[in-house]
C-alpha positions in Angstrom: 66.9 12.1 -54.6 65.9 12.7 -51.0 63.8 10.2 -49.2 61.9 10.7 -45.9 63.1 8.7 -43.0 60.3 6.6 -41.5 59.3 7.4 -37.9 59.7 4.6 -35.5 58.4 4.2 -32.0 60.1 2.0 -29.5 58.3 -1.2 -28.6 58.2 -0.3 -24.9 56.5 3.0 -25.7 53.9 1.3 -27.9 53.1 -1.2 -25.2 52.8 1.6 -22.6 50.4 3.6 -24.8 48.3 0.5 -25.6 48.1 -0.3 -21.9 46.9 3.3 -21.0 44.4 3.2 -23.8 43.1 -0.1 -22.6 42.8 1.2 -19.0 41.0 4.3 -20.1 38.6 2.2 -22.2 37.9 -0.1 -19.3 37.2 2.8 -16.9 34.8 4.6 -19.3 33.1 1.4 -20.3 31.7 0.8 -16.8 28.1 1.6 -16.3 27.3 4.3 -13.7 23.5 3.7 -13.8 23.6 2.4 -10.3 24.9 5.9 -9.2 22.1 7.8 -10.9 18.6 8.4 -9.5 15.3 9.8 -10.6 14.5 13.5 -10.0 10.7 13.0 -10.3 9.3 14.4 -7.0 5.6 14.5 -7.6 3.0 13.7 -5.0 1.7 10.1 -4.7 -1.8 11.2 -5.8 -0.7 13.7 -8.5 -2.6 12.2 -11.4 -5.7 11.6 -9.3 -5.7 15.2 -8.0 -5.2 16.3 -11.6 -8.3 14.4 -12.8 -10.4 15.8 -9.9 -9.4 19.4 -10.6 -10.3 19.1 -14.3 -13.7 17.5 -13.3 -14.5 20.4 -11.0 -13.5 22.9 -13.8 -16.1 21.1 -16.0 -18.8 21.4 -13.3 -18.1 25.1 -12.7 -17.9 25.8 -16.4 -21.3 24.1 -17.0 -22.8 26.1 -14.2 -21.3 29.3 -15.5 -22.6 28.7 -19.0 -26.1 27.8 -17.7 -26.2 30.9 -15.5 -25.0 33.4 -18.1 -27.2 31.8 -20.8 -30.2 31.7 -18.5 -29.6 35.3 -17.5 -29.7 36.5 -21.1 -32.7 34.2 -21.9 -34.8 35.4 -18.8 -33.3 38.9 -18.6 -31.9 38.3 -15.2 -28.9 40.5 -14.3 -28.4 38.5 -11.1 -27.9 35.2 -13.0 -25.4 36.9 -15.3 -23.5 38.4 -12.4 -23.3 35.1 -10.6 -22.2 33.3 -13.8 -19.4 35.9 -14.3 -18.4 35.4 -10.6 -18.3 31.6 -11.2 -16.0 32.3 -14.2 -13.3 33.8 -11.9 -13.2 30.7 -9.8 -13.1 28.5 -12.9 -10.1 30.5 -14.1 -8.3 30.1 -10.8 -9.0 26.3 -10.9 -7.5 26.3 -14.4 -4.2 27.5 -13.0 -4.2 24.5 -10.7 -5.1 22.0 -13.4 -2.5 23.3 -15.9 0.1 23.1 -13.1 -0.7 19.5 -12.6 -0.6 18.7 -16.4 2.7 20.7 -17.0 4.5 19.2 -14.0 3.6 15.7 -15.1 4.6 16.2 -18.7 7.9 17.8 -17.9 8.8 15.7 -14.8 11.8 14.2 -16.6 13.1 17.4 -18.1 16.9 17.5 -17.5 16.9 21.3 -17.3 15.1 21.3 -14.0 17.5 20.4 -11.2 14.9 19.0 -8.8 12.1 18.3 -11.3 8.7 19.9 -11.3 7.6 19.0 -7.8 7.4 22.7 -6.7 5.3 23.9 -9.7 2.1 23.2 -7.7 3.3 25.4 -4.9 3.9 28.2 -7.4 0.4 27.7 -8.7 -1.0 27.7 -5.2 0.8 30.9 -4.4 -0.6 32.6 -7.5 -4.1 31.3 -6.8 -4.0 32.6 -3.3 -3.2 36.1 -4.6 -6.1 35.8 -7.0 -8.3 34.8 -4.1 -7.2 37.8 -2.1 -8.0 40.1 -5.0 -11.5 38.6 -5.2 -12.0 39.1 -1.5 -10.9 42.7 -1.7 -13.3 43.3 -4.6 -16.1 41.7 -2.6 -15.3 44.0 0.4 -15.2 47.1 -1.9 -18.6 46.3 -3.4 -20.0 45.6 0.0 -18.8 48.9 1.4 -20.2 50.7 -1.6 -23.6 49.1 -1.2 -23.6 50.0 2.5 -23.1 53.6 1.6 -25.5 53.6 -1.4 -28.0 50.8 -1.0 -29.5 49.2 -4.1 -32.8 47.4 -4.6 -32.4 43.6 -4.4 -34.6 41.0 -6.3 -34.8 38.6 -3.4 -37.0 36.1 -5.2 -34.4 35.6 -7.9 -31.3 36.0 -5.9 -32.0 33.4 -3.2 -32.5 30.4 -5.6 -29.3 31.4 -7.5 -27.4 31.5 -4.2 -28.7 28.1 -3.1 -27.8 26.6 -6.5 -24.3 28.1 -6.3 -23.9 26.7 -2.8 -24.8 23.2 -4.0 -22.3 23.4 -6.9 -19.5 24.6 -4.5 -20.2 22.0 -1.9 -20.0 19.3 -4.6 -16.8 20.7 -5.9 -15.3 21.0 -2.3 -16.2 17.3 -1.7 -14.4 16.3 -4.9 -11.3 18.4 -4.0 -11.0 17.3 -0.4 -7.6 16.1 0.7 -7.9 12.4 1.4 -4.3 12.1 2.7 -4.0 9.7 5.6 -2.3 11.6 8.4 -1.9 8.5 10.6 0.8 6.7 8.7 4.5 7.2 8.8 4.6 8.4 12.4 7.0 5.9 13.9 9.5 8.6 14.6 7.3 10.9 16.6 8.5 9.4 19.9 11.9 11.0 19.4 10.7 14.6 19.5 7.8 16.8 20.2 4.6 15.3 18.7 2.9 18.6 18.0 5.9 19.9 16.0 6.1 16.7 14.1 2.4 16.9 13.2 3.0 20.4 11.8 6.1 19.3 9.9 4.3 16.2 8.6 1.5 18.4 7.2 4.0 20.9 5.7 5.8 18.1 3.9 2.9 16.1 2.6 0.3 18.8 1.8 -0.5 19.3 -1.9 -0.8 23.0 -1.8 -2.0 23.1 -5.4 -5.0 21.0 -4.4 -5.4 23.0 -1.2 -5.6 26.2 -3.3 -8.3 24.8 -5.5 -10.2 23.5 -2.5 -10.0 26.9 -0.8 -11.3 28.6 -3.9 -14.5 26.6 -4.0 -14.8 26.6 -0.2 -14.5 30.4 -0.2 -17.3 30.6 -2.9 -19.4 28.3 -0.7 -18.8 30.6 2.3 -19.9 33.6 0.2 -23.0 31.7 -0.8 -23.8 30.9 2.9 -23.4 34.5 3.9 -25.4 35.7 0.9 -28.2 33.4 1.7 -28.4 34.5 5.3 -28.3 38.2 4.3 -30.9 37.7 1.6 -33.3 35.7 3.9 -33.0 38.3 6.7 -33.3 41.1 4.2 -36.5 39.7 2.6 -38.1 38.9 5.9 -37.3 42.1 7.8 -36.5 44.5 5.1 -32.9 44.8 6.2 -31.3 45.7 2.8 -28.1 46.5 4.7 -27.7 42.9 5.8 -26.7 41.7 2.3 -23.6 44.0 2.1 -22.8 43.3 5.8 -22.6 39.6 5.0 -20.4 40.4 2.0 -17.9 42.2 4.4 -17.9 39.2 6.7 -17.3 36.9 3.7 -14.5 39.1 2.5 -12.8 39.0 5.9 -13.0 35.2 6.1 -11.6 34.7 2.5 -8.7 37.2 3.1 -7.7 35.1 6.2 -7.8 31.9 4.2 -5.8 33.4 1.3 -3.2 34.9 3.7 -2.7 31.4 5.3 -2.2 29.8 1.9 0.2 32.6 0.7 2.3 32.0 3.8 2.3 28.2 3.5 3.1 28.1 -0.3 5.5 31.0 0.0 7.5 29.2 2.7 7.9 26.2 0.3 9.0 28.5 -2.6 11.6 30.1 -0.3 13.0 26.7 0.7 12.1 27.2 4.4 12.7 24.1 6.5 9.4 22.3 6.5 10.1 19.8 9.3 12.4 20.8 12.2 11.9 17.3 13.7 13.4 15.7 10.6 16.4 18.1 10.9 17.0 17.0 14.5 16.8 13.3 13.4 19.4 13.9 10.7 21.7 15.6 13.2 21.3 12.8 15.7 22.2 10.1 13.2 25.1 11.9 11.7 26.8 13.3 14.8 28.3 10.2 16.2 31.9 9.1 17.0 33.3 12.6 16.8 31.5 13.5 13.5 29.9 16.9 13.6 27.5 18.8 11.2 28.8 22.2 10.2 25.9 23.0 7.8 22.5 21.4 7.2 19.9 22.4 4.6 16.5 20.7 4.5 13.8 21.8 2.2 10.8 20.4 0.3 11.1 19.5 -3.4 7.6 18.2 -3.9 4.6 16.9 -1.9 6.0 14.2 0.4 9.6 14.7 -0.8 12.5 16.3 1.1 16.0 17.1 0.0 19.0 17.6 2.3 22.5 18.9 2.0 24.7 17.9 5.0 28.2 19.2 5.5 30.2 16.9 7.9 33.4 17.8 9.7 35.4 15.0 11.3 38.8 14.1 12.7 38.4 10.7 11.1 36.2 11.4 8.0 34.4 8.5 6.3 33.0 8.3 2.8 29.8 10.1 1.9 28.1 6.8 1.3 28.7 5.7 4.9 27.0 8.9 6.2 24.1 8.3 3.8 23.7 4.8 5.2 23.2 6.4 8.6 20.2 8.2 7.2 18.7 5.2 5.5 15.1 4.5 6.6 14.2 8.2 7.3 10.8 8.8 5.7 10.3 11.4 3.0 14.0 12.0 2.6 14.2 11.6 -1.2 17.4 13.4 -2.2 20.6 13.6 0.0 23.9 15.2 -0.7 26.8 14.8 1.8 29.9 16.9 1.9 32.8 15.6 4.1 35.8 17.7 5.4 38.7 16.8 7.6 38.9 18.9 10.7 42.2 20.8 10.4 42.2 22.5 13.8 44.5 21.5 16.7 43.1 19.0 19.2 44.0 18.3 22.8 46.1 15.2 23.4 44.7 12.6 25.8 
């Protein structure tokens, strides 16, 4: 009868395998938590701005319901029209509020490489486009009424415009940006102060809040122009003054919306928000023969910058050493350093 021969492993081999397994276990058992960092890049006042935006939506919605309900109750077309106009701004503010809520809830989502810090910029860009469409509509209506004037119920329209102005001024006060622009300026002596001020604003501005503020401010501007046009029209019979004020308001709002589109769009396209900071990074890295071959600096959230720095050196150091050179730079929240040895020929001294 045939018997299988037992397989034997030399003692030295067993010892070698055990040693390798033990080494592998030791390597993988070490914690790397110290090498990890958070990717939450929301603004310092994110939750506060979220609450303010929802509060303003409540105010605008209450005014909208009151105007539309009062219009049907008293048979006032002007009240209904202003209520519907208020609903467009409430809808635009809803975009801002939902952006705040979503970015807070999904701030730790691992699928998002740099978190949700730029969601507010996307919302601001969308709101600016909506605002531009509203401005174009106001301009179209104004031109149409200049060509074909319509009768205006001045006694009804003026109180409505005044009430709308009050609501918009209250909303603008609640949505004002309270950011202190006087802190964090210790580095301004190293470069042009005016450029640093612009970079500081581009880095810190919460464009989602700015978009909401511009919406209510635009509505307040429209109310002011409307009141002026209505008063002059009622006193002197200048019916054309009302659509003329509408054209002026449309021009002002278009200018505001274009400015917001450019600012938010630059963030979405990862444009460098602070040239002064880029110069500071270069000054700190380019020492002792180290040179920067590539530098990318962009905003990943209100008050947060990210940088990728490619360093070429004859005597390269570890990435951590270069990161330590950047320690203390304000607003620099995420830094990646690539290091390469310079392979070119160098003159002998």
